[in-house]
NURO-780307 format. One line per field, with one value per residue: residue number from 1; chain; x, y, z of N, C-alpha, C, O in turn. Coordinates in steps of 0.1 Angstrom, whole numbers. Layout:
BEGIN
i = c(NUM ...)
ch = c(A ...)
npx = c(X ...)
npy = c(Y ...)
npz = c(Z ...)
capx = c(X ...)
capy = c(Y ...)
capz = c(Z ...)
cpx = c(X ...)
cpy = c(Y ...)
cpz = c(Z ...)
opx = c(X ...)
opy = c(Y ...)
opz = c(Z ...)
***
This chain:
BEGIN
i = c(1 2 3 4 5 6 7 8 9 10 11 12 13 14 15 16 17 18 19 20 21 22 23 24 25 26 27 28 29 30 31 32 33 34 35 36 37 38 39 40 41 42 43 44 45 46 47 48 49 50 51 52 53 54 55 56 57 58 59 60 61 62 63 64 65 66 67 68 69 70 71 72 73 74 75 76 77 78 79 80 81 82 83 84 85 86 87 88 89 90 91 92 93 94 95 96 97 98 99 100 101 102 103 104 105 106 107 108 109 110 111 112 113 114 115 116 117 118 119 120 121 122 123 124 125 126 127 128 129 130 131 132 133 134 135 136 137 138 139 140 141 142 143 144 145 146 147 148 149 150 151 152 153 154 155 156 157 158 159 160 161 162 163 164 165 166 167 168 169 170 171 172 173 174 175 176 177 178 179 180 181 182 183 184 185 186 187 188 189 190 191 192 193 194 195 196 197 198 199 200 201 202 203 204 205 206 207 208 209 210 211 212 213 214 215 216 217 218 219 220 221 222 223 224 225 226 227 228 229 230 231 232 233 234 235 236 237 238 239 240 241 242 243 244 245 246 247 248 249 250 251 252 253 254 255 256 257 258 259 260 261 262 263 264 265 266 267 268 269 270 271 272 273 274 275 276 277 278 279 280 281 282 283 284 285 286 287 288 289 290 291 292 293 294 295 296 297 298 299 300 301 302 303 304 305 306 307 308 309 310 311 312 313 314 315 316 317 318 319 320 321 322 323 324 325 326 327 328 329 330 331 332 333 334 335 336 337 338 339 340 341 342 343 344 345 346 347 348 349 350 351 352 353 354 355 356 357 358 359 360 361 362 363 364 365 366)
ch = c(A A A A A A A A A A A A A A A A A A A A A A A A A A A A A A A A A A A A A A A A A A A A A A A A A A A A A A A A A A A A A A A A A A A A A A A A A A A A A A A A A A A A A A A A A A A A A A A A A A A A A A A A A A A A A A A A A A A A A A A A A A A A A A A A A A A A A A A A A A A A A A A A A A A A A A A A A A A A A A A A A A A A A A A A A A A A A A A A A A A A A A A A A A A A A A A A A A A A A A A A A A A A A A A A A A A A A A A A A A A A A A A A A A A A A A A A A A A A A A A A A A A A A A A A A A A A A A A A A A A A A A A A A A A A A A A A A A A A A A A A A A A A A A A A A A A A A A A A A A A A A A A A A A A A A A A A A A A A A A A A A A A A A A A A A A A A A A A A A A A A A A A A A A A A A A A A A A A A A A A A A A A A A A)
npx = c(-626 -636 -670 -688 -713 -710 -695 -712 -733 -722 -718 -742 -765 -778 -801 -797 -819 -826 -803 -782 -762 -736 -726 -721 -700 -684 -664 -654 -655 -625 -599 -575 -552 -544 -555 -556 -542 -562 -584 -595 -601 -573 -550 -539 -558 -579 -568 -567 -595 -602 -587 -599 -625 -620 -614 -637 -652 -684 -697 -682 -671 -663 -633 -635 -652 -652 -678 -678 -655 -643 -649 -630 -609 -584 -552 -546 -571 -600 -627 -661 -672 -673 -681 -660 -651 -667 -662 -641 -652 -671 -656 -645 -669 -677 -655 -654 -678 -675 -666 -687 -691 -706 -707 -704 -702 -687 -700 -690 -684 -660 -664 -657 -634 -623 -599 -575 -568 -554 -575 -596 -600 -611 -627 -660 -690 -718 -719 -697 -674 -643 -617 -600 -569 -565 -562 -578 -609 -640 -663 -696 -723 -744 -780 -783 -758 -761 -782 -769 -749 -765 -775 -750 -745 -767 -762 -738 -747 -763 -743 -730 -750 -750 -725 -731 -728 -736 -747 -747 -730 -738 -718 -720 -706 -680 -673 -672 -688 -717 -720 -714 -736 -756 -749 -755 -735 -717 -735 -749 -769 -799 -818 -838 -822 -810 -811 -836 -838 -850 -846 -818 -813 -824 -809 -797 -820 -831 -810 -813 -840 -837 -818 -830 -848 -831 -817 -834 -841 -815 -795 -792 -773 -762 -736 -732 -726 -730 -722 -706 -685 -681 -691 -724 -727 -737 -753 -762 -790 -798 -788 -805 -828 -822 -816 -841 -856 -842 -847 -874 -875 -868 -841 -815 -796 -779 -748 -731 -711 -686 -673 -655 -630 -628 -632 -621 -605 -591 -615 -618 -605 -571 -554 -542 -566 -574 -592 -625 -643 -633 -637 -658 -667 -688 -711 -734 -746 -752 -770 -791 -799 -806 -828 -846 -851 -861 -844 -814 -786 -753 -724 -694 -660 -635 -640 -629 -627 -641 -659 -668 -679 -698 -715 -724 -742 -760 -770 -784 -772 -764 -768 -749 -713 -686 -653 -621 -592 -582 -585 -567 -542 -546 -559 -569 -584 -611 -611 -593 -607 -628 -614 -610 -592 -594 -582 -580 -581 -550 -544 -533 -544 -530 -530 -511 -512 -525 -513 -498 -483 -496 -520 -513 -502 -478 -465 -443 -446 -447)
npy = c(132 140 137 125 137 161 177 177 193 218 220 224 240 274 301 336 361 361 348 322 304 284 269 269 285 316 342 367 402 419 441 447 463 467 480 499 532 550 539 517 482 461 439 422 421 410 385 374 370 353 330 323 317 295 277 269 287 298 323 353 382 415 435 463 490 522 546 572 598 609 590 571 550 541 537 526 515 501 515 526 548 561 559 549 527 506 487 470 456 443 425 410 397 382 365 350 338 318 298 291 307 332 368 397 432 450 479 510 537 556 574 586 573 581 587 613 637 661 667 658 671 668 644 629 624 610 623 644 626 618 595 571 581 600 634 645 659 646 660 669 657 675 676 678 668 642 633 634 615 592 592 587 560 548 553 540 514 512 513 489 471 477 466 440 424 400 411 436 445 463 482 482 480 479 505 523 547 542 523 540 556 537 530 539 549 563 579 606 624 645 648 638 618 605 591 571 536 532 558 560 539 548 560 538 524 543 543 517 517 537 526 502 513 523 500 476 443 436 418 429 431 433 442 441 453 432 437 463 465 484 504 515 512 493 464 429 428 453 450 430 444 463 445 434 456 461 437 438 456 443 434 415 397 392 398 390 406 423 449 479 505 519 502 486 464 440 429 411 380 377 357 323 303 276 258 244 260 285 293 309 333 352 338 334 359 359 338 348 369 355 340 360 371 367 366 352 345 354 343 355 355 339 314 282 253 223 208 226 247 233 227 253 258 235 236 260 285 301 307 307 305 327 335 352 358 330 323 340 330 303 300 279 264 254 237 218 208 195 176 157 164 171 188 215 250 266 291 314 337 361 385 395 394 416 437 465 467 450 425 395 364 365 346 320 288 255)
npz = c(1585 1552 1541 1512 1511 1525 1508 1487 1495 1494 1467 1456 1434 1433 1432 1428 1427 1393 1387 1381 1403 1404 1425 1461 1468 1472 1460 1480 1479 1472 1476 1452 1446 1420 1399 1368 1363 1356 1368 1355 1347 1350 1332 1350 1371 1357 1351 1377 1383 1362 1368 1393 1384 1366 1385 1397 1413 1424 1425 1418 1432 1425 1433 1455 1440 1431 1430 1423 1414 1437 1455 1460 1480 1483 1468 1433 1428 1414 1394 1387 1378 1354 1319 1305 1319 1315 1295 1304 1325 1311 1296 1317 1327 1304 1302 1327 1325 1307 1322 1337 1359 1380 1380 1400 1404 1430 1443 1455 1480 1496 1517 1550 1548 1526 1500 1503 1480 1456 1439 1455 1482 1508 1528 1530 1550 1568 1593 1611 1621 1630 1617 1637 1650 1631 1620 1602 1595 1585 1561 1570 1552 1530 1522 1495 1486 1495 1479 1454 1457 1459 1433 1420 1428 1416 1389 1385 1388 1366 1346 1352 1343 1316 1311 1311 1333 1360 1383 1409 1440 1467 1487 1520 1544 1569 1576 1555 1533 1531 1551 1573 1573 1580 1606 1640 1655 1638 1623 1632 1627 1627 1609 1580 1573 1593 1627 1637 1628 1603 1590 1590 1573 1550 1528 1515 1507 1489 1470 1461 1450 1430 1414 1405 1387 1367 1360 1354 1364 1369 1392 1426 1452 1487 1509 1543 1577 1605 1629 1644 1663 1681 1710 1709 1682 1653 1662 1666 1669 1658 1632 1622 1620 1600 1579 1575 1565 1541 1528 1525 1505 1484 1480 1465 1477 1508 1521 1550 1573 1593 1616 1621 1616 1640 1660 1691 1689 1666 1643 1622 1623 1631 1640 1641 1625 1637 1645 1644 1659 1657 1632 1607 1620 1621 1623 1640 1638 1611 1610 1625 1608 1585 1594 1595 1570 1535 1513 1498 1520 1525 1540 1553 1565 1580 1570 1563 1563 1547 1563 1582 1565 1551 1572 1578 1558 1558 1584 1585 1589 1568 1532 1513 1513 1518 1507 1511 1519 1520 1493 1481 1488 1479 1451 1437 1455 1457 1436 1445 1467 1452 1439 1458 1478 1510 1528 1552 1543 1538 1546 1571 1581 1585 1573 1557 1530 1521 1503 1491 1468 1451 1455 1472 1485 1510 1525 1528 1513 1526)
capx = c(-626 -648 -679 -693 -725 -706 -691 -724 -741 -716 -718 -756 -768 -787 -803 -798 -828 -826 -789 -778 -749 -733 -723 -723 -688 -684 -652 -658 -648 -611 -592 -563 -542 -538 -562 -549 -542 -575 -594 -601 -596 -561 -549 -536 -571 -586 -562 -572 -609 -603 -582 -609 -636 -616 -613 -650 -659 -697 -699 -670 -675 -651 -628 -641 -652 -658 -689 -675 -640 -639 -653 -619 -604 -570 -545 -547 -584 -609 -638 -672 -678 -673 -684 -648 -648 -677 -657 -633 -661 -678 -646 -645 -681 -676 -644 -658 -690 -670 -664 -700 -692 -713 -698 -710 -693 -690 -700 -687 -679 -651 -669 -647 -622 -619 -585 -574 -560 -556 -589 -606 -592 -618 -636 -673 -696 -731 -716 -682 -667 -630 -612 -590 -555 -565 -566 -587 -623 -648 -674 -710 -729 -757 -790 -780 -747 -766 -789 -759 -743 -775 -775 -738 -746 -776 -755 -729 -755 -767 -731 -729 -760 -744 -714 -736 -724 -747 -752 -738 -731 -737 -709 -726 -699 -666 -671 -673 -699 -731 -719 -715 -750 -764 -745 -758 -722 -712 -746 -755 -778 -812 -828 -845 -812 -804 -820 -840 -832 -856 -840 -804 -813 -830 -800 -795 -833 -832 -801 -819 -851 -833 -810 -840 -854 -821 -812 -844 -837 -802 -794 -786 -771 -756 -727 -735 -721 -739 -716 -695 -674 -679 -703 -733 -727 -746 -752 -770 -804 -800 -785 -817 -838 -817 -818 -856 -859 -837 -854 -888 -874 -864 -827 -813 -789 -772 -735 -730 -697 -686 -661 -651 -617 -628 -633 -609 -596 -593 -627 -615 -595 -557 -547 -545 -579 -569 -602 -638 -650 -628 -641 -671 -669 -700 -721 -746 -752 -757 -782 -802 -804 -812 -841 -855 -853 -864 -834 -802 -777 -739 -716 -680 -652 -630 -644 -617 -628 -653 -668 -675 -687 -710 -724 -730 -753 -770 -777 -792 -765 -763 -771 -736 -701 -677 -639 -612 -578 -578 -584 -555 -532 -549 -570 -574 -589 -623 -607 -587 -618 -635 -606 -609 -583 -602 -574 -584 -573 -537 -543 -531 -551 -520 -533 -499 -516 -530 -500 -500 -477 -504 -524 -506 -498 -464 -460 -437 -452 -438)
capy = c(129 146 128 130 145 174 184 178 204 230 221 225 252 283 313 350 366 352 345 308 303 269 262 278 292 330 350 379 414 420 451 440 473 464 487 509 545 557 531 506 469 458 425 415 418 401 372 369 366 342 319 319 311 282 268 265 296 300 337 362 396 423 443 477 498 534 551 586 600 612 579 562 549 536 538 515 509 502 524 524 561 567 549 543 515 495 476 461 447 434 415 401 389 373 356 341 331 306 287 290 315 345 380 409 443 457 493 516 550 556 582 591 566 586 591 627 641 675 669 655 675 665 633 633 614 615 632 647 617 615 582 570 585 610 648 650 658 645 670 664 659 682 668 678 659 628 629 633 602 582 591 581 546 543 554 529 501 513 509 475 465 478 457 427 415 394 419 445 444 477 480 489 474 482 519 532 558 537 517 551 560 527 529 550 554 573 587 614 634 646 651 626 608 599 590 557 526 535 569 557 530 554 562 525 521 552 538 505 521 544 516 494 520 524 487 466 429 433 414 440 425 442 436 449 449 427 441 473 462 496 507 525 509 482 450 418 431 463 444 423 454 468 435 433 467 459 425 442 464 434 432 402 389 400 393 394 409 432 456 492 509 525 491 486 452 435 421 400 373 377 346 311 297 263 249 248 270 298 295 315 341 360 328 337 371 355 330 357 376 345 337 372 375 357 366 344 352 350 344 357 356 327 301 275 238 218 204 238 254 225 229 266 257 225 240 272 298 309 300 306 309 336 335 361 355 317 323 347 320 291 303 266 257 247 226 208 201 187 165 148 169 177 196 228 260 268 305 316 349 371 397 399 394 430 442 477 465 440 415 382 358 367 336 309 275 244)
capz = c(1571 1545 1534 1499 1514 1530 1496 1478 1500 1489 1453 1451 1427 1440 1424 1434 1417 1382 1383 1385 1409 1402 1438 1473 1471 1468 1463 1486 1473 1478 1468 1447 1444 1407 1388 1360 1369 1354 1375 1347 1350 1344 1328 1362 1378 1348 1353 1390 1382 1353 1375 1402 1376 1361 1397 1402 1422 1419 1423 1420 1435 1422 1444 1457 1427 1435 1421 1419 1414 1451 1464 1461 1494 1483 1455 1424 1430 1403 1395 1379 1378 1341 1309 1300 1327 1312 1286 1312 1333 1301 1293 1328 1327 1293 1306 1338 1321 1300 1332 1344 1371 1379 1383 1405 1407 1443 1441 1469 1482 1508 1529 1558 1544 1512 1497 1501 1469 1452 1434 1465 1494 1520 1528 1535 1558 1573 1604 1612 1630 1624 1619 1648 1646 1620 1623 1591 1599 1573 1560 1571 1539 1528 1516 1481 1484 1497 1467 1444 1459 1455 1419 1416 1429 1406 1376 1385 1386 1351 1339 1354 1334 1302 1310 1310 1344 1365 1393 1417 1454 1473 1499 1532 1555 1573 1579 1544 1534 1534 1565 1582 1574 1587 1620 1649 1660 1629 1618 1644 1621 1633 1599 1575 1569 1606 1638 1639 1618 1590 1584 1587 1561 1538 1517 1508 1501 1478 1460 1455 1442 1418 1406 1399 1375 1356 1356 1358 1361 1374 1407 1434 1466 1496 1520 1555 1590 1615 1642 1642 1672 1690 1717 1702 1668 1649 1669 1659 1668 1648 1619 1618 1616 1587 1569 1572 1556 1527 1522 1521 1493 1473 1478 1459 1486 1518 1526 1564 1577 1605 1619 1615 1621 1653 1670 1699 1686 1652 1642 1613 1631 1626 1646 1634 1627 1638 1650 1638 1666 1653 1618 1605 1633 1621 1620 1648 1632 1599 1612 1629 1597 1576 1599 1594 1556 1525 1502 1502 1529 1523 1553 1551 1577 1587 1564 1560 1561 1541 1573 1587 1555 1548 1583 1578 1549 1562 1597 1584 1592 1556 1520 1506 1521 1510 1511 1506 1521 1515 1478 1477 1489 1471 1442 1433 1467 1455 1427 1454 1474 1443 1435 1469 1488 1520 1538 1554 1537 1545 1550 1585 1585 1590 1566 1550 1516 1517 1498 1482 1455 1444 1465 1470 1498 1512 1534 1520 1514 1531)
cpx = c(-638 -657 -684 -705 -721 -702 -703 -732 -735 -716 -733 -758 -778 -789 -803 -806 -829 -813 -786 -764 -746 -730 -724 -711 -688 -670 -656 -649 -635 -604 -578 -551 -535 -545 -553 -550 -555 -587 -600 -594 -583 -560 -546 -549 -579 -581 -566 -586 -610 -598 -592 -621 -632 -614 -626 -656 -673 -700 -686 -675 -662 -645 -636 -640 -659 -667 -687 -660 -635 -644 -642 -614 -590 -565 -548 -561 -593 -621 -649 -680 -678 -675 -672 -645 -657 -670 -648 -641 -668 -668 -645 -657 -681 -666 -649 -670 -687 -669 -676 -700 -700 -704 -706 -699 -697 -689 -699 -683 -671 -656 -657 -633 -617 -605 -584 -564 -562 -570 -600 -600 -598 -627 -650 -680 -710 -730 -701 -676 -654 -626 -602 -576 -554 -569 -576 -602 -632 -659 -687 -717 -742 -767 -788 -769 -752 -773 -780 -752 -753 -775 -762 -739 -756 -770 -745 -736 -759 -755 -728 -738 -755 -732 -718 -731 -737 -754 -742 -740 -729 -729 -714 -719 -686 -663 -670 -685 -712 -731 -720 -729 -759 -762 -749 -746 -716 -722 -753 -764 -792 -822 -833 -835 -805 -815 -824 -835 -837 -849 -825 -803 -818 -821 -798 -808 -834 -822 -807 -831 -847 -825 -819 -846 -844 -816 -822 -839 -823 -802 -787 -785 -765 -747 -729 -728 -733 -734 -705 -683 -672 -692 -711 -734 -738 -743 -761 -785 -807 -798 -798 -827 -834 -820 -832 -861 -855 -844 -868 -887 -869 -849 -824 -806 -782 -759 -733 -715 -697 -673 -659 -637 -617 -629 -620 -600 -600 -605 -624 -603 -581 -548 -550 -559 -577 -579 -616 -645 -645 -632 -655 -676 -681 -713 -734 -753 -759 -770 -794 -808 -811 -826 -851 -858 -856 -853 -822 -793 -763 -731 -701 -673 -648 -635 -632 -618 -641 -663 -676 -684 -699 -720 -731 -743 -764 -777 -783 -785 -765 -767 -759 -725 -691 -663 -631 -598 -574 -577 -572 -543 -534 -561 -577 -580 -601 -620 -601 -598 -625 -627 -604 -599 -591 -595 -580 -575 -561 -535 -542 -537 -542 -523 -521 -501 -521 -518 -502 -493 -485 -507 -518 -503 -483 -458 -455 -444 -442 -433)
cpy = c(134 135 134 140 159 183 187 190 217 231 222 239 261 295 326 358 356 347 331 309 288 262 273 286 306 336 364 391 417 430 446 450 471 471 496 523 553 549 520 493 466 443 417 411 408 387 366 363 354 329 314 312 297 272 267 274 299 314 345 376 405 430 456 485 511 540 566 588 602 601 568 562 544 537 525 507 511 510 520 537 568 556 542 529 504 484 466 451 438 422 404 391 379 361 345 333 318 294 285 297 327 356 392 420 449 472 500 530 550 563 588 584 571 590 606 630 656 677 666 658 672 653 638 621 619 625 634 639 613 600 582 573 594 624 653 648 657 656 663 668 667 673 667 668 644 624 627 619 590 580 584 565 540 543 543 515 501 509 494 467 466 469 443 418 410 402 428 441 458 475 489 484 482 497 528 540 552 530 528 556 550 527 541 556 565 582 594 625 634 650 638 615 602 598 575 548 529 547 567 547 536 556 549 522 530 547 525 508 528 535 507 500 521 511 476 452 426 429 425 434 436 435 446 444 444 431 451 470 474 498 518 523 498 470 441 422 442 459 437 433 460 458 433 444 465 447 429 451 456 432 418 392 398 392 398 395 417 439 469 496 514 514 489 474 448 426 409 392 373 366 334 306 282 253 254 259 284 302 303 324 350 351 331 349 367 347 338 365 366 341 348 376 364 356 357 352 345 352 345 358 343 314 294 260 234 214 216 245 247 227 242 266 248 229 253 285 307 300 298 310 317 335 346 357 341 316 331 338 308 294 290 258 249 235 214 200 191 175 154 152 177 186 210 238 263 282 306 329 360 385 403 400 408 439 453 476 455 429 402 377 359 357 324 296 265 236)
cpz = c(1564 1539 1521 1502 1518 1518 1487 1482 1495 1474 1447 1444 1436 1431 1433 1424 1405 1378 1389 1390 1410 1415 1449 1476 1464 1470 1468 1480 1480 1469 1464 1445 1430 1396 1380 1366 1367 1360 1367 1351 1343 1340 1340 1370 1370 1350 1366 1389 1373 1360 1386 1395 1371 1373 1404 1412 1416 1416 1427 1421 1433 1434 1444 1445 1430 1425 1417 1421 1429 1460 1466 1475 1494 1469 1447 1426 1418 1405 1386 1377 1364 1331 1304 1307 1323 1304 1294 1319 1323 1298 1304 1328 1316 1296 1316 1334 1313 1309 1341 1357 1369 1384 1387 1406 1421 1441 1455 1468 1495 1520 1537 1556 1531 1511 1495 1490 1466 1447 1444 1479 1508 1519 1533 1541 1563 1584 1605 1623 1624 1626 1630 1643 1635 1625 1613 1596 1586 1573 1562 1558 1540 1522 1501 1477 1486 1484 1455 1445 1455 1440 1413 1417 1418 1392 1374 1382 1371 1343 1340 1345 1320 1300 1309 1321 1350 1377 1399 1432 1460 1486 1510 1545 1558 1574 1567 1544 1538 1548 1575 1584 1582 1602 1629 1655 1651 1623 1630 1639 1628 1622 1593 1571 1581 1616 1640 1627 1604 1583 1581 1575 1549 1526 1509 1501 1489 1467 1453 1446 1429 1409 1399 1386 1364 1351 1360 1354 1366 1389 1414 1448 1474 1505 1532 1567 1598 1629 1639 1651 1681 1698 1710 1687 1665 1657 1662 1658 1658 1634 1614 1613 1602 1576 1565 1562 1542 1520 1517 1508 1481 1470 1474 1469 1496 1522 1540 1568 1590 1607 1613 1622 1635 1664 1678 1697 1672 1652 1633 1618 1624 1632 1638 1636 1626 1644 1645 1646 1663 1639 1618 1617 1633 1620 1627 1643 1619 1600 1616 1617 1587 1581 1598 1580 1547 1514 1507 1510 1527 1536 1549 1565 1583 1582 1558 1556 1555 1552 1579 1577 1551 1560 1583 1568 1554 1575 1597 1588 1580 1544 1511 1515 1512 1516 1505 1507 1517 1500 1473 1477 1480 1462 1436 1444 1464 1445 1435 1462 1465 1438 1446 1480 1498 1530 1539 1547 1545 1549 1566 1590 1591 1584 1558 1535 1512 1514 1488 1469 1446 1454 1461 1484 1499 1522 1526 1523 1519 1518)
opx = c(-649 -652 -683 -706 -727 -705 -704 -738 -743 -714 -734 -752 -785 -781 -809 -801 -832 -811 -787 -755 -754 -732 -728 -710 -691 -664 -662 -638 -635 -602 -571 -540 -523 -543 -542 -559 -559 -598 -609 -584 -582 -569 -550 -550 -585 -589 -568 -588 -618 -604 -594 -626 -640 -613 -626 -665 -674 -705 -681 -682 -652 -652 -643 -629 -671 -665 -695 -654 -624 -644 -644 -614 -584 -572 -551 -561 -593 -625 -647 -692 -683 -672 -673 -637 -655 -673 -649 -638 -671 -673 -644 -655 -685 -668 -647 -671 -694 -669 -675 -708 -701 -695 -715 -687 -709 -678 -706 -680 -677 -653 -648 -623 -607 -599 -590 -552 -570 -576 -611 -595 -592 -635 -651 -677 -713 -737 -693 -673 -654 -630 -595 -572 -543 -578 -581 -606 -632 -664 -690 -718 -750 -764 -790 -769 -747 -772 -782 -750 -749 -776 -762 -734 -753 -772 -743 -730 -759 -756 -724 -734 -756 -730 -709 -730 -748 -766 -731 -751 -718 -733 -713 -725 -682 -652 -668 -693 -718 -741 -727 -732 -767 -770 -746 -746 -711 -719 -761 -766 -796 -833 -833 -839 -795 -826 -815 -829 -829 -846 -820 -793 -816 -826 -797 -808 -839 -826 -807 -832 -852 -827 -817 -849 -848 -811 -819 -833 -820 -809 -776 -795 -762 -749 -727 -726 -743 -741 -695 -672 -662 -703 -706 -740 -746 -731 -768 -791 -817 -804 -801 -834 -843 -824 -836 -868 -862 -846 -872 -897 -866 -845 -832 -809 -780 -760 -733 -707 -708 -663 -661 -634 -607 -627 -609 -588 -611 -606 -628 -592 -580 -536 -559 -563 -578 -576 -617 -652 -652 -631 -662 -686 -684 -723 -745 -766 -770 -780 -805 -820 -822 -835 -863 -867 -855 -852 -821 -791 -762 -732 -695 -679 -655 -633 -625 -611 -651 -675 -688 -695 -710 -732 -743 -753 -776 -788 -787 -792 -765 -769 -758 -728 -689 -661 -634 -592 -564 -568 -569 -534 -524 -572 -588 -582 -601 -626 -603 -597 -628 -633 -598 -598 -595 -601 -584 -563 -562 -524 -550 -535 -546 -517 -522 -493 -521 -514 -507 -495 -481 -498 -518 -501 -475 -447 -462 -448 -430 -425)
opy = c(133 125 146 150 169 194 197 197 226 242 222 249 256 298 326 361 344 342 329 313 281 250 284 292 308 334 372 389 417 428 440 445 472 468 501 525 560 553 513 493 469 435 405 400 399 377 354 352 345 318 302 302 287 260 265 270 304 317 343 381 402 431 460 487 511 540 570 582 598 603 558 572 543 539 514 495 521 512 511 538 579 544 531 521 492 472 454 439 426 411 392 379 367 350 333 321 308 283 278 293 332 353 397 416 452 477 496 536 545 560 594 588 565 596 611 625 662 688 671 649 673 652 648 610 631 635 625 644 605 594 592 568 597 625 664 637 666 660 653 679 665 662 657 661 636 613 618 612 580 569 577 558 530 534 537 507 490 501 488 457 456 465 434 405 413 400 429 435 463 467 501 484 490 501 540 539 557 530 526 561 554 524 552 567 575 593 587 635 624 654 627 604 595 603 567 553 529 547 572 548 531 554 550 517 525 548 524 503 524 536 503 493 520 510 468 450 414 435 430 434 448 423 458 432 449 429 447 474 475 495 528 530 495 466 444 421 442 463 438 431 461 461 431 442 467 447 425 452 461 429 408 380 410 380 411 385 418 436 471 490 512 517 491 473 451 416 398 398 370 366 333 305 276 242 265 267 294 314 302 321 356 355 329 350 372 349 336 366 370 339 346 385 352 345 354 364 333 363 336 360 337 304 299 255 241 217 215 249 253 227 243 273 251 224 258 295 319 288 289 317 313 334 350 353 339 308 330 337 303 290 290 246 237 224 203 188 180 165 144 146 188 190 216 236 264 285 300 333 367 394 414 406 411 447 451 484 452 423 397 384 355 359 319 294 267 227)
opz = c(1569 1534 1519 1494 1513 1517 1481 1474 1491 1469 1435 1449 1444 1422 1444 1413 1407 1367 1401 1384 1416 1415 1446 1487 1452 1481 1460 1477 1492 1457 1473 1444 1428 1384 1386 1375 1376 1358 1372 1357 1331 1344 1340 1374 1375 1351 1367 1394 1376 1359 1388 1400 1373 1370 1416 1420 1405 1405 1438 1413 1439 1445 1434 1440 1433 1413 1408 1429 1432 1473 1472 1482 1505 1459 1452 1425 1412 1416 1377 1375 1363 1333 1298 1302 1328 1308 1291 1320 1326 1297 1302 1330 1319 1293 1314 1339 1313 1305 1351 1366 1358 1392 1380 1410 1423 1437 1464 1458 1505 1531 1531 1561 1525 1520 1486 1490 1472 1449 1443 1486 1518 1509 1539 1538 1561 1586 1600 1634 1615 1635 1633 1632 1630 1632 1614 1599 1578 1584 1556 1554 1549 1516 1495 1467 1478 1480 1447 1435 1450 1435 1404 1408 1412 1384 1364 1375 1365 1333 1330 1339 1312 1289 1308 1320 1346 1380 1395 1436 1458 1495 1510 1555 1550 1572 1569 1553 1548 1555 1586 1594 1590 1610 1625 1661 1656 1617 1637 1646 1634 1625 1600 1567 1580 1615 1644 1617 1595 1571 1571 1568 1538 1515 1496 1490 1478 1455 1441 1435 1418 1397 1387 1376 1352 1340 1368 1344 1367 1397 1410 1455 1470 1509 1530 1569 1599 1639 1632 1647 1688 1693 1706 1680 1674 1658 1652 1647 1650 1625 1602 1603 1593 1566 1553 1553 1533 1508 1507 1501 1470 1459 1479 1468 1494 1526 1542 1567 1596 1600 1601 1632 1642 1676 1672 1701 1667 1659 1637 1618 1612 1630 1630 1648 1615 1647 1641 1640 1666 1635 1628 1623 1643 1616 1622 1643 1616 1593 1612 1617 1582 1573 1599 1578 1550 1508 1519 1508 1526 1541 1543 1575 1591 1589 1550 1547 1557 1550 1580 1580 1549 1557 1587 1571 1555 1577 1607 1592 1581 1545 1503 1525 1501 1528 1493 1497 1511 1495 1461 1468 1474 1465 1431 1443 1469 1447 1433 1462 1468 1434 1445 1490 1496 1540 1529 1545 1557 1556 1573 1602 1600 1589 1553 1527 1500 1523 1477 1460 1435 1460 1450 1494 1490 1527 1517 1534 1517 1520)
***
């Protein structure tokens, strides 16, 4: 049975840089397959964010938003690569702020996951490592192309500041472009952009430095893998090294996740999370990073029950807890908790909600 204290821990305020977060609940970035054809925010996406805000989510992080036209990784994906996209994010920020929620835009580039189109005939990556089951070989980026992508991220951050959002989250997880630079499994370069941890992290550091110049005062967080799930990839020890470098550069917060498509088994649990030991499956990685950095740490992955999420905060695994799939099925989950309904989230982690016709839970309710 839930105690008042357990919920109180999760309802405590926290600051990410100068941004007040009303509680410890975060909506983790989730691609909705609902953006307009030109990549702008649609009314459907706006409605999703508004409903999350009115149901007491402290921090809402947008779905994957590509920083350049060829950084897209899926259809109906929102972008931040052109000034035409600023007004939609401004409206979102204004809307969620009415409910005291904070809003970050997740800025991303698909890298070797890039969507192949007539305008973008070849994906690019730090090294030519193809995706499993794909005959398409990504192009190894030149130094000039790397510099151009750094500028794309910085300009996207500048647009976010113009949209008056609370911050951005640089997507460095799950095998997308920046994740591929960080990982020794996918970054096999021997120049200044590959090799040891510092050189593999350099692209993110340069993005952060350049972004700070264009958008001073804006919170800039990162989502990163603490475990790739493949031999020769990022593991907990390497993740701590990367996190320390980013923390020393003044990163605002770190969201801890894991897994790339090359992994031999599904990293994000797809079986019933029916016990506390199955919840928060990146918790040990998160705690190792939290112990190594000064910035707030966000833990995503299998967060389902008040008891467990409270423990993640009170026992030092993380500073905030992030949810994705449970909030697709129950966008009012936090409101239920606050009303005294302590039942664990009813999401069964089947991933059926990742629906290309528009994100939604496709499991019938009892």
